[in-house]
C-alpha positions in Angstrom: -26.3 -21.9 23.5 -23.6 -23.1 21.2 -20.2 -22.2 20.0 -19.3 -19.4 17.6 -16.6 -17.7 16.6 -15.9 -13.9 15.0 -13.1 -14.3 13.4 -12.1 -10.8 12.6 -9.7 -9.6 10.2 -8.5 -6.5 7.8 -5.8 -4.7 6.7 -2.8 -3.3 9.0 -4.4 -0.2 10.7 -7.8 -1.2 9.5 -9.0 -1.5 13.5 -9.2 -5.0 14.4 -7.7 -5.1 17.8 -10.4 -1.7 18.6 -13.5 -4.2 17.4 -12.4 -6.7 19.4 -11.9 -4.8 22.6 -14.7 -3.1 22.1 -16.9 -5.9 20.9 -16.0 -7.6 23.8 -16.7 -4.6 26.5 -20.1 -4.0 24.6 -21.0 -7.8 24.5 -20.6 -8.1 28.5 -22.3 -4.9 28.8 -25.7 -6.5 27.4 -24.9 -9.6 29.2 -23.4 -12.1 26.7 -22.7 -15.4 28.4 -19.0 -17.2 28.0 -17.3 -14.2 25.9 -13.7 -14.9 25.5 -11.2 -13.1 24.1 -8.7 -14.6 21.4 -5.3 -13.4 19.9 -4.3 -14.4 16.6 -1.6 -12.5 16.2 1.9 -14.1 17.5 3.6 -10.5 16.6 1.5 -8.3 19.0 3.1 -6.4 21.8 0.2 -4.4 23.3 -3.2 -5.3 23.3 -4.9 -2.7 25.5 -7.2 -6.1 26.2 -6.3 -9.6 28.5 -7.0 -12.6 26.3 -8.0 -16.1 27.5 -6.6 -17.8 24.2 -3.3 -16.1 23.2 -1.0 -17.3 20.1 2.4 -15.8 21.7 1.9 -18.6 24.3 3.0 -21.2 22.0 4.7 -18.8 19.3 6.5 -15.8 19.0 7.3 -14.0 15.9 10.9 -12.6 17.2 11.4 -16.0 18.2 10.9 -18.0 14.7 12.8 -14.8 13.0 15.5 -15.9 15.2 15.7 -19.5 14.3 14.7 -20.2 10.7 16.5 -16.2 9.9 12.8 -15.4 8.7 11.6 -11.6 8.4 8.9 -10.1 9.5 5.9 -11.5 7.4 7.9 -14.8 6.6 7.8 -15.5 10.2 4.0 -14.6 11.1 3.1 -16.8 8.0 5.6 -19.8 9.3 4.2 -18.9 13.4 0.6 -19.3 12.3 1.0 -22.5 9.9 2.8 -24.0 13.2 -0.1 -23.0 15.5 -2.5 -25.6 12.8 -0.1 -27.9 13.3 0.0 -27.9 16.9 -3.3 -30.0 17.4 -2.4 -30.5 21.2 -2.0 -27.0 22.1 -5.4 -26.3 20.6 -7.5 -29.4 21.6 -6.2 -28.1 25.1 -7.7 -24.7 24.2 -10.4 -24.7 22.5 -12.2 -28.1 23.9 -12.7 -26.8 27.7 -16.0 -25.1 26.9 -19.2 -27.0 25.2 -20.8 -23.3 25.3 -18.3 -20.3 23.9 -18.5 -16.9 22.1 -14.5 -16.2 21.0 -14.1 -12.7 19.3 -11.1 -13.8 17.4 -7.6 -11.0 16.4 -6.4 -11.6 13.4 -3.1 -10.6 11.4 -3.2 -8.1 9.4 -1.1 -9.3 7.0 -3.8 -9.8 4.1 -1.5 -12.9 2.7 -2.8 -14.5 5.3 -6.4 -14.5 3.8 -5.8 -14.2 0.1 -3.3 -16.9 -1.4 -2.1 -19.0 1.7 -4.3 -21.9 2.7 -3.5 -21.3 6.1 -6.6 -19.3 8.2 -8.8 -21.1 5.5 -7.4 -23.9 7.6 -8.0 -22.7 10.7 -11.8 -21.7 10.1 -12.3 -25.6 9.0 -10.6 -26.7 12.7 -13.0 -24.6 14.4 -15.9 -26.3 12.7 -15.0 -29.0 12.9 -14.4 -28.0 16.5 -18.1 -27.4 17.0 -18.0 -24.0 16.5 -20.3 -21.7 14.1 -17.4 -18.8 12.5 -18.1 -16.1 10.9 -15.5 -13.6 9.5 -16.1 -9.9 10.4 -13.8 -8.4 7.3 -12.8 -4.3 8.9 -12.7 -1.8 5.9 -11.1 1.6 7.2 -13.4 4.1 5.9 -10.7 6.8 6.7 -9.0 5.1 3.3 -11.5 3.5 1.6 -13.8 6.7 1.1 -11.0 9.2 0.0 -11.2 7.9 -3.8 -13.2 5.3 -5.4 -10.0 3.5 -6.9 -9.4 3.0 -2.9 -13.1 2.1 -2.6 -13.0 -0.7 -5.2 -9.2 -2.1 -4.3 -10.5 -2.3 -0.6 -13.9 -4.1 -1.8 -11.5 -6.5 -4.1 -9.8 -7.8 -0.7 -12.9 -8.5 1.0 -14.1 -10.2 -2.0 -10.7 -12.8 -2.4 -10.9 -13.1 1.8 -14.3 -14.3 1.5 -13.7 -16.8 -1.3 -10.7 -18.2 0.1 -12.2 -18.9 3.8 -15.4 -19.5 2.8 -17.3 -18.8 5.8 -20.4 -16.7 6.7 -19.3 -12.8 6.0 -19.6 -9.2 7.3 -18.4 -6.9 5.8 -17.9 -3.5 8.5 -16.8 0.0 7.4 -15.3 0.6 10.6 -13.9 4.3 12.4 -17.1 5.6 11.3 -16.5 7.6 14.7 -13.5 9.6 13.2 -14.6 10.4 9.8 -14.7 14.2 9.6 -18.0 16.2 10.2 -17.4 17.7 6.8 -19.0 14.3 5.5 -22.4 14.3 5.0 -24.7 11.2 4.7 -24.9 11.1 1.6 -21.1 10.8 0.9 -21.4 8.2 3.1 -24.5 6.2 1.5 -22.7 7.0 -2.5 -20.4 4.3 -0.7 -22.7 2.0 1.2 -25.4 2.0 -1.5 -23.0 2.8 -4.6 -24.5 3.0 -8.4 -22.3 1.1 -10.7 -22.0 3.7 -13.6 -21.3 7.0 -10.9 -18.8 5.1 -8.7 -16.9 3.5 -12.3 -17.3 7.3 -14.0 -15.7 8.4 -10.7 -12.9 6.1 -10.7 -12.1 6.4 -13.8 -11.6 10.0 -13.6 -9.1 9.4 -11.1 -7.6 7.4 -13.3 -8.2 6.9 -16.8 -6.2 4.2 -18.0 -8.1 1.9 -15.6 -11.7 2.9 -16.6 -12.1 -0.5 -18.0 -10.9 -2.3 -15.1 -13.3 0.1 -13.2 -16.1 -0.1 -14.5 -16.0 -4.2 -15.2 -14.9 -4.4 -11.3 -18.1 -2.2 -10.6 -19.8 -4.0 -12.7 -19.0 -7.4 -11.1 -19.7 -6.7 -7.5 -23.1 -4.6 -8.0 -24.2 -7.5 -10.2 -23.8 -10.1 -7.7 -25.0 -8.7 -4.6 -21.5 -9.7 -3.3 -20.3 -7.0 -0.5 -22.8 -5.0 1.8 -20.9 -2.7 4.2 -22.2 -1.5 7.8 -20.8 1.2 9.0 -19.3 0.8 12.3 -20.0 4.0 14.8 -18.5 3.8 18.4 -20.1 6.5 19.4 -23.5 5.4 18.0 -24.8 2.0 19.6 -27.5 0.9 17.3 -24.7 1.2 14.8 -22.8 -1.2 17.0 -26.3 -3.1 17.9 -26.5 -3.5 13.7 -23.6 -5.0 13.4 -24.0 -7.7 16.4 -27.6 -8.6 15.1 -26.0 -9.7 11.4 -23.1 -11.5 12.4 -25.7 -13.0 15.0 -28.1 -14.0 11.9 -25.3 -15.0 10.2 -24.2 -17.8 12.5 -27.6 -18.8 14.2 -26.7 -17.2 17.4 -29.6 -17.4 20.0 -31.9 -19.6 18.7 -33.1 -18.5 22.3 -34.3 -16.4 24.1 -30.9 -14.6 23.9 -31.7 -13.3 20.5 -33.0 -10.0 21.6 -31.2 -10.0 24.6 -28.8 -6.3 24.6 -31.3 -4.5 21.9 -33.6 -3.0 24.5 -31.7 0.5 23.2 -32.9 0.3 19.9 -35.9 2.1 19.2 -37.0 0.0 16.3 -35.8 -3.6 16.5 -37.7 -4.5 13.4 -36.2 -1.9 11.5 -32.7 -2.8 12.4 -33.3 -6.2 11.0 -34.7 -4.9 7.9 -31.7 -2.6 7.5 -29.6 -5.8 8.6 -31.3 -7.3 5.5 -30.9 -4.9 2.8 -27.2 -4.0 3.8 -26.1 -7.4 4.9 -25.5 -8.8 1.0 -22.0 -10.4 2.2 -23.9 -12.3 5.1 -26.6 -13.9 3.7 -26.1 -12.9 0.1 -22.3 -13.9 -0.8 -21.3 -17.1 0.3 -23.1 -20.0 2.0 -21.6 -22.6 4.3 -20.6 -24.9 1.1 -18.7 -21.5 -0.4 -21.5 -21.0 -3.0 -22.6 -17.6 -4.0 -25.8 -17.3 -3.2 -28.8 -15.0 -2.3 -30.7 -15.2 0.8 -33.4 -17.2 -0.5 -30.6 -20.4 -1.4 -30.4 -19.4 -5.3 -28.0 -17.2 -7.4 -28.1 -13.4 -7.2 -29.5 -12.5 -10.9 -28.6 -8.8 -11.0 -28.8 -5.9 -7.7 -28.4 -2.3 -7.9 -26.9 -1.3 -4.6 -24.7 -3.6 -2.5 -25.9 -5.9 -0.6 -29.6 -5.2 -2.7 -31.0 -8.3 -4.7 -33.6 -7.4 -7.5 -33.9 -10.6 -9.1 -34.2 -14.4 -7.4 -35.4 -15.3 -4.3 -35.5 -12.9 -1.1 -37.2 -15.3 0.9 -35.8 -15.1 4.7 -33.3 -17.9 5.8 -34.6 -20.1 9.0 
């Protein structure tokens, strides 16, 4: 089967721990083998699941705060850096399995994924140990769809993380099951498939003095197909399976018969794959294995009308 890892990241409150727990439960329900939970948050108190690997067995934030006279954020960074240096402990917990599928519940401090290279180093360690790593970035739908400026800010954070970690990347619009019933499909589609001119115009109305910046960000993101959003509704099994399918394709999971396991509930799996191609600009069109900005065929993406949909450049399927 091989060794795979979902690195689940995103701001505090975006639903990472809930995602990890429910994704684990769903993968268990579809009989996926060798799935393990890895808690990477040394400040976590209540997880709601029993991790197979827990950084708190190595280091805890409270202890670092006391010993190093640091605040919570500084202690968390110090704790994760200590993890990276603890090669013997990592060897012990990661080298026991020839087949493995890790769901890694990460801290919510964005500095770990932006201007501090600690998580990038962790990704390289996993890859050196034979894991195929995909970053799953959670964007809180209740915040991202509140204002166009908030949406653009979320997208910029996604791109920053994508570039810093240099792994295949899936962006998930979390908590869609908690959106108000008054929000129509068209309202949500305006964020999933935004028109850059409309997006920048509406953002400019919210903050006129940021109009030039809003326009520039909208154009850059849509032109290069950097972010494709997958809405996740835990009450909709097809929504869950779309995310799983996208993640699987990023790491080339299931080159054998397991690729189709668990998707019997999909009415039209071919349509789901087409949806993943359409919405998944970030999985193939964002960052390649070597960190290059590529489209699905391996060429530099030229232009796009929507996030995750190239109008020019190769559209051939990757093998």
